[in-house]
N, C-alpha and C positions, 0 to 999 in steps of 0.2 A: 314537417315536427317544427319547433323550432330548435333554434341551435341551442349547442348546451356543452360550455368546456371546461366547467369544474361543480362540485358539489358545494354550496356555500354551509361553511360550519363556523365553530368557533365564534361564534355572535350569540349575546344574549340577547333574550326576549324582551319582547315591552316591557313596562315597568306598568301595569294596567291591572284591574281586575285583584284590587286589594284594597283594605281599611286605611282610610288614609291617617283616621282617629288613632285608633286601638296601634298599628302598628308604630306609630310613634309615643313611646314610650315616655319622654321626657315632658310632652303635652299631658299622657292620659292620666300623669302621678299630679300634675298641676292640676288637674279638671279636679280630683279626688282629692286634693291636699287641703285647697281654697272652697270648696263648696260645703255646704252644711250635710252632714250626711242623709236629711230627709229630702236630697233633692238632684243624689246623684243616683237615682236607679232612672229617674226619668232625665238626666242630662245625659247617661250614657248609654241611652238610649236614641235621644235624638240625635246625638254628635255619630252614634254607631252609624248611623241610615245616611248621615252625611258624607260621611268620611268615605262609606261602601258608594255614593254616588260620585264622590269628586276623585275617588279612585278609578271610578267603571271608564270603557270605551268612549261612552256616550258622550260624557261630558267633556273627556277629553279633548274630542273631535269639537264639539262644541267650542274649545276655548280657541283651537288651531283654527276653524271656521271664524270665529267674531274678531282674529287677528289678520286672518288671510285676507279677509272683504273689509276693512274698517268702514267706517263712517262715513257719511255724505251731507255735504251742506245744500238743502233748495231754501236757496232764501224766497223765491217767488213759487206760486202755484201755478197752470198751464193758461190761466186766465190773469195774470199777472198781478196778482194780486198779493202781497208783500204776505208771508208765512212764519219764515225762519226756524226753520226746522231741519233737524237732525237726521237722516237715515241710518239704521244700524241691520245688519246680519238678522234672519231670525235666533241665530244660536245668540246675541247679544241678549235678547228678552229671556231667551229658556233659563240662560244663566242668573242673571238679573233675578225673576223671576223666584227661581230656585232658594238663593240666597234672601231675600225679602220674606217667603215665606218660611223658612227654615226660622226666622225670630233675626236674622241677623241687625235689622235697625232695630229692637226691641228689647233694648238693654237696662233701660231706666224705671221700666214700667213692670221687672219682676224681680223676686228674690235672687238673689244671687246672677241677676240680669247679665253684669257685666263678663262675669268671669266665664259664662257659658256663652257669651257673644263674640266674646275674645277665643276661646276656643273652637268655635265654627268658623270665627273671621280667616284664624290663622289656616281650617281645612279648606275651606274652596280657595283662597288665594294661592294655592297649593295647583287645582284645575285652571285658575285664569286669574289672574291677576288685576288687571284694568277694569272687570265691573265692580272693584272693591270698592272705586272712587265713590259714586253715587249712593253707595249702601256706606261709607263712612261717612261722609258730609250728612248724610239726614240721621244718623244715629247722632252724631257729633253737634247737631243745632240744636237740639233738647234744651242743652242748658241756656244757652242764652234767648232762646224766645221766653222764657222762663222770666226773664228780665222785664216782659209786658205781659202781664195774666192774662188777657183779654185775646192776644192775638195766641199766646197759648192756647187756652181752651177750643177754639178754632184748628190750630194746625198741626199740635199734638199728637191729640189719640190717632190722627191720622198716618202723620210719622213713625208712630210705634206699632200699624197694621202689620197684619202679616202677610197683606193683598196688593201685587203689585198689579195698577194698570197702566198703560203705557200712554195711553191719550191723553191729551190737555184739553184742562175741563176746569171751571171752578172747582175749588178744596171743597164747597159743601155738596158737590155732587160725587165726589170720587170715595171709594172708600181705604183708599191709599194711597199717598203721595211719598217723593220724593223730594227732597230738599239739598241745595249746594250752596257755594261761597263765593263771592266775586269782592278781594281785594285789591289788589295788584292792576297800578298801572305802567305805563309806559317811560314816564318820569322817574319812579319812586321806586317799585320793584316791593322788595321789601320792607324799605323805608317808607309805610303807609302812610304815616303824617305829612309826606308830600304829596298826596294824592287832590286831586284838582276836583275830583268830580263833585258838582254843586246839588244842593239841596234845598230846594225852594218851597218854604210852605205854605198849603193852603188852608182854604179857611175852618176845613173840619180838623177837630183836634188828632194831631200825630198823622196827619198827612199830607205828603210831600210831592214835589215832582222833581224828576231828575236831569242834571244834564252833565254830560262829561264820558268816561270810555273805561271798561274796565281790560286788561290785555291780558289777563290769562282768566276764563269761565270755564273751569270743569265739567261735564254732566249738562250742558246746554239744555238738556231736553227735561231738568228735573221741575218741580210745579212751582217752586220758587228759590229765592237766593237771599242769603245774608250778604250787604253791599256796604262798604262804607263810602260817605260823603262828607263834603263838609256842607255844616248844618251855619247860621246862623251862630251857632253857641262852639261851631266849632265838628270836630274830627266825630260822627254820631253813625248808630248803625240802624240799618233800616233790610225791612223784609220787600224783596219786588217778586211779586207773582207773575207766573209767563200769562194768567189768563185772570181777569177779573172778573169781582160778584156776579155782573153781567150778561158774561158770557163770551164778553170781547177779549181781543188781543191786547194787554201790556205791551207799551213800545220797546223792542227788545229786540235790535237789531244785530245781529252776527253777521261780523263781514267777513271773516272765515277760519278756517278750522285750521289749530296746527301742524305742520309735519313734524311728530318727534322722533324719538329714536325709539323708546318704545313706546309700551303703555300706548299699543295701536291699535286699540278693540272698543278705547275708549273718548270721547271727545274732549278734544281741549279748542276751546274757541274765543277770540277779539269780540267784545259786546261795546255797540253806542248805545247812550242815553240820547234822545232827544230835547227832551224837556218838556214833553209830554209823560215822561215814564214816570207810575206811578206808584207810589212807596208809603210803608208802612214805618214809623219809628220804633227801633224795637230799642227799648229804656231812656237812658236820659241823653238831651244833648247834648254833646262834648264829651262824652264819656263811651265813645264807642269801641275804642280798643280793649277797655273795660269788659266792654257789653260782650264782644264777639270773643272776647279769650280762654271763653270757657269753651266755647266750641274749635276755638286754637288748640288748646289741651289735648281735647277727646283724640282728634285726627293724628295730632304728634303720637299720639300714643299708636294709633292704629297704624301710623308707619314703621313703627316699633314692630307692631305685626306682622304687618305685611315684607319686611325686611324676615324677619324670623322665620317667616312661610316661604319665602326665596331659597333660604338659606338651607332649612331640612328638605324641599326637592330636588335641592340641586345634591345634597350630603347625599338621600337616599337614591337618586339617580345613580351616582357613583358606586356607593357600596354594591346596589344592584348590579351594573356592569361587572364591579371587578372578581363579582362573586362567579358568574357564568364566565366569565373571562380568560383563556388560558393564554400563557406566555413564558417563555423559558422553562419548560417544565412541570408548569404546576397554574393552578388556577390564581388570579393575581390577587387576588383578596389574604391569600398567605405567604406574598413575596413580603419580606420585612421592613422593606422601604416604603412600599405603597402602603400597606396594615400603616405606617407612621403617619402617611398623608390623609388618610381615610381618617383616623383617630383624631388629630389633630383639627379637620373640616368636623366634626362629631361634637367634638367639645364646643366649639366656636357655636355650631348650632344647637345645641342643646344650653347652653349658659344665654343666648338669645333668650329661646322660650321660656325659660324659668323667669327670668326678668320681665319678659311682656307679662308676662300671667297673675306673676305677685303684684306687679300695678294695678292691673285691674282689677284684683281683691281689692286693692284699697279702693279704687274706687267703690264696691259692695260694699265697703264697712262703713265708710261716709264719714267716720271720727276727723276733729282737728285735727291727731296727730296724723293718720291717715294721706286725708286732704293737706297738709305741710309736707311729707313725705314727696306727695307726688310732687307738688309744686318744684321741688330740686333733681327729685330722678327723673321726671318725663324727660325734660330737655337734655338732662342727660345720657340718658338711653337713649333717647334720639338721636342726638349725636354720634354714640360710638355705633350702636348695632347699624344703621344706616351706613355708617362708614366701612365696616367688616364686612357687609354682603356681597359687594363688589368683587372683591379679590379672591371671596371665598365659591363665590360661584364659576369665577375663572378659572380657580386650582381644582373645581368641581369637573369641570367641563375638559380639563386637559386631561383626568381620568378615564374619561372615555375615549382620548386620543385623538385622531382624526374623524373617529365616527361622533365626536363630541360637538367638532364645527359645522356639522353639516344639519343644515334643518330640520332634518326629520326626528332628529332625536329627541329634540325641544327645549335642548339646552341652548341655543342662538335668543332662542323669546327669555329667557330665564336671565340671562345675560344684558340683553338690552334692557331688562326690567328692571336691572338691579341700581341701577344711578338714581331712581325716581325717588323713593323715599327719601334721602338724603338733600334733595333740593325742595322737595312738599313742603309747607309749610315751616317755613324759612330754614335755610341752608346752616352748613355747619357752626361760620362765624353765629349768625342769629343764637340757635342753641347755645354755643358756648357763653355768651354774654350775658344771655337769659340765667344762666348758672350762676353767671357771676353776681346779674343783679338780685338773685335770691339767696344770698349769702352774705349781700349787702342791706338787704332791706327786711328780709323774713331770717328773724334768730330761732324762728321754730321750725324752720325747714331744714335747718345742719341740724339743729336736736333730734329733730325726726329720722335724715339721715345717720348720725352715729349711733344712734338707740338700736336701727336695722343690723347695720353692719356689727353691732359691738356683740349681738345676741351670738356671733359664732368665734368668738374673740375665746382663744386658748384653743381651737381645735386644730388650728394648723400655724406654725411657724413662721410658714411664708407670709400666708394672711395677716397675722399679727405685727409684720415689721411692714407689710405694705399699709396698713390702717395707719401706724405708727408714724411713716414716711407722707402718707397723706394731712394727718394732724400738723404736719411740720409744714406743711403746704399751706392751709389751711390758715396758720396762724400769721403771715405774713401775706397783705392784701395791697402791699405797693408794688405799683407796674402789672396789678396782677391780670390787667384787659390784654397785654401781649401775651401773657402765658393763660390764656384763657383754653384754651385748646389742652394743653399739658395738663391741663387741673379737671378739668370735664373728663380727659381719656381716665385718668389715675381714678377719679372718683367713680366710674360707670364700673371699671375693672373690681376695685375692690367691694365696690356691691355683688358685680354678678360674683365674683369668687366665694362674700359672705353668704350668698345664697345654694349657692352651690355645696360648700361645706356643708352647710345645715340639711339639706334636702336630694342630694345626688347621689348614685353610689361611690363607695370611694376611690374607686379609679379613674371616675370621671374627675371630682373634686378634684385628686392629687395631681391629675395630667393638667387639670385649668390652673393650678396654685402653683406649680413646677413651671410652667410655660409662660404664662401670662403675669405673675406676679413676683416671681423667684430667680426669675432671669435664666432661668436653662431651658431657651428654647431662641430659635431662629428670627430672621423678618420675615420668611416667606413660611407657609405651612409644610407640613411634614418634618420639621425639627426639632421632634418632643424628644423626650430624652428615652433611650432605648432598653432601660431599665423598667419601665410603665408597664401595667398589663395592658398592652393597646389592643389586645386578640378583644378584650372583655368589651372595650368602649368601642370598638367598629361593631362586634357582632350587636350591641345593645342598639346601634344605628339601626339597624339592618330592616327594610320595609318586606312583612313576609307576606307574600302573593298565596 
């Protein structure tokens, strides 16, 4: 008989076997708020199915397997032929297939598609975040492809497909494809105008060959990539397929895979183009940045949603643990100081979700006013929400004590993943400078933002004061670059506060405005005013099993 020294008690059960969607009240309410009533029943059904799967033991195990057995690079086959392929654990393909079949690459082709897809993306990312990269890029590539109608006619239907097929074959032979992006280079990073990859035109219109490299190419087993290269007229966008129309492999040499902090399930590669790499121009020569910015904006919103997903899962785990764990004579969740910490985390998480879903709804609306709002609100949200993710996840991990530092809890994986979205698609300075650029060059963007926050004026005196302070900041653009982060932070907080005042329960909006806009909160989580209704805030954040 095995030796036994004690009985294990006072441990929280694992948070599995629950509906990730319906248990997230902020997300479920956002879907109801932003979708046409005629679409709600169908959307609730599909998101409920996705939510129950994402909260299941099986899918959680897939996430652990995909991260525990990272992808491997195979440059050559057994006969010495160059193949440049990446092998993934079968769990990766199961996760990716489930997300594609759920329509998470299909936002542009159906009513309410962006809200439905954003909610689904937020749900599946809580089970495993890495596979969201090819899902996000495939979704985001569509607006860039539309700059070249002939290409879009071939690739867009396959990108919007609900069929995942992992084998590399010509697009004409595949019922569904994945699309990626490769912009940054060793010498330039975010400064893509410093790119040196060269595009030489061929005799056929729109066809080129590329010579050069890309320092970061995510999901390198995608079927094609949008790439920036220097054509005769300047930096230009190109589509580079992995397999050519005749079935032969394009010259797409994977030099190595990145050994990353987190995002371990997803492959990121360094790629070389050898002078024979075939590419088709997308958009006009010399207008590459303008062409690809539609893709960048959509992936930036996914960075917001991905961070919101990590935050929500971290909060759900922390509240769940505190509800079952007893200390100092009672459940942790009932201790005033722990309740303060949990409530502070919960309002941060809800603010991120409400903002991300509001921006998805703007894509669905598609009016000039809503598109102008996206121009300034997406980089502001991407800057702020992604930066709040890491400290929130770290604090939520601490709520579990030493148990949270142990790999089996799942919290270390969330923590390793948490900085990613702040780096992806432009780091903090890039986002803040993009906000400044919108303020200087696109008056309609600021007008749209002020209309949005103005809808909540008069409902909370702290929000009103914050709006006035923002207007003072905006009135003086002297030396704005040096204070671009400060301005972007204030803009994002005012926007979050306005949305919560309009749509969140009073206790959530009150706590947010007090701590984030009214100055009645500290630098660390758990410093909310004790007079607030913190019990209701925490109870709202609980994931019901």
